[in-house]
C-alpha positions in Angstrom: 97.5 112.4 108.8 94.3 112.8 106.3 94.0 116.4 107.8 97.7 117.4 106.6 97.2 115.7 103.5 93.7 117.6 102.7 95.2 121.0 103.6 98.1 120.3 101.5 96.2 119.5 98.5 93.9 123.0 99.1 97.3 125.0 99.3 98.1 123.5 95.8 94.4 123.9 94.5 94.3 120.3 94.1 90.7 118.2 94.5 90.7 115.8 97.7 89.5 112.7 97.1 89.2 110.0 100.2 91.8 107.8 100.4 93.1 104.4 101.5 95.2 103.9 104.6 98.1 102.7 102.2 98.2 106.4 100.7 98.8 107.5 104.3 101.7 105.2 104.3 103.0 106.5 101.1 103.0 110.0 101.8 104.2 109.5 105.8 107.2 107.2 105.1 108.0 107.3 101.2 106.3 103.8 100.5 103.4 101.6 100.5 102.4 99.0 97.8 99.9 100.6 95.2 96.5 99.0 95.2 94.7 98.2 91.7 92.6 101.1 91.9 92.1 104.3 90.2 92.2 106.5 93.3 95.2 104.7 94.5 97.0 105.4 91.4 95.8 109.0 91.2 97.4 109.5 94.6 100.8 107.7 93.6 101.1 109.8 90.5 100.3 113.2 92.8 102.9 111.8 95.2 105.6 111.6 92.1 104.6 114.8 91.0 105.1 116.6 94.0 108.5 114.9 94.5 109.5 115.5 90.7 109.9 112.4 89.7 108.2 112.7 86.1 108.6 109.4 84.7 106.8 107.4 87.7 104.0 110.2 87.8 103.2 109.4 83.9 103.4 105.8 84.5 100.7 106.0 87.7 98.6 108.6 86.1 98.4 106.5 83.1 97.2 103.3 85.1 94.6 105.5 86.5 93.9 107.2 83.1 93.2 103.5 82.1 90.9 103.0 85.0 88.8 106.1 83.9 89.9 108.4 86.7 89.8 111.9 85.3 91.3 114.0 87.9 94.3 111.8 86.6 93.8 113.1 83.3 93.2 116.8 84.2 96.8 116.7 86.1 98.6 114.9 83.2 97.1 117.6 81.0 98.2 120.4 83.1 101.7 118.6 83.4 101.9 118.7 79.5 100.7 122.5 79.6 103.4 123.4 81.9 106.1 121.9 80.1 104.9 123.2 76.4 103.5 120.1 75.2 100.2 121.5 73.9 98.9 118.2 71.6 99.4 116.2 74.9 98.1 118.9 77.1 94.9 119.0 74.6 94.6 115.3 74.6 94.5 115.3 78.3 92.1 118.1 79.0 89.6 116.4 76.5 89.7 113.2 78.0 89.0 114.8 81.6 86.2 117.1 80.0 84.6 114.3 78.6 84.2 112.8 82.0 83.0 116.2 83.3 86.2 117.2 84.8 87.4 120.6 83.6 
């Protein structure tokens, strides 16, 4: 399953980060209980981004960002950029850049 996720993310030009077992469960059966950790929240945000649940995506990226996860900052910035919210895009891109993730 991990190889499937790695390949899927690679096709979408999304950086892979080693994931926890509950993330495999989320992506394979569509449900898992999140663990309060920035990488877990990042993958939940990514999951909801893929399945176009923008409210949940923002919720989990927000949780990841509050714990300092720069990939969530970058992805949320990209989401806002694609949806013509330039000021919010700049905000999250600048946060990511400050964490050396551009």
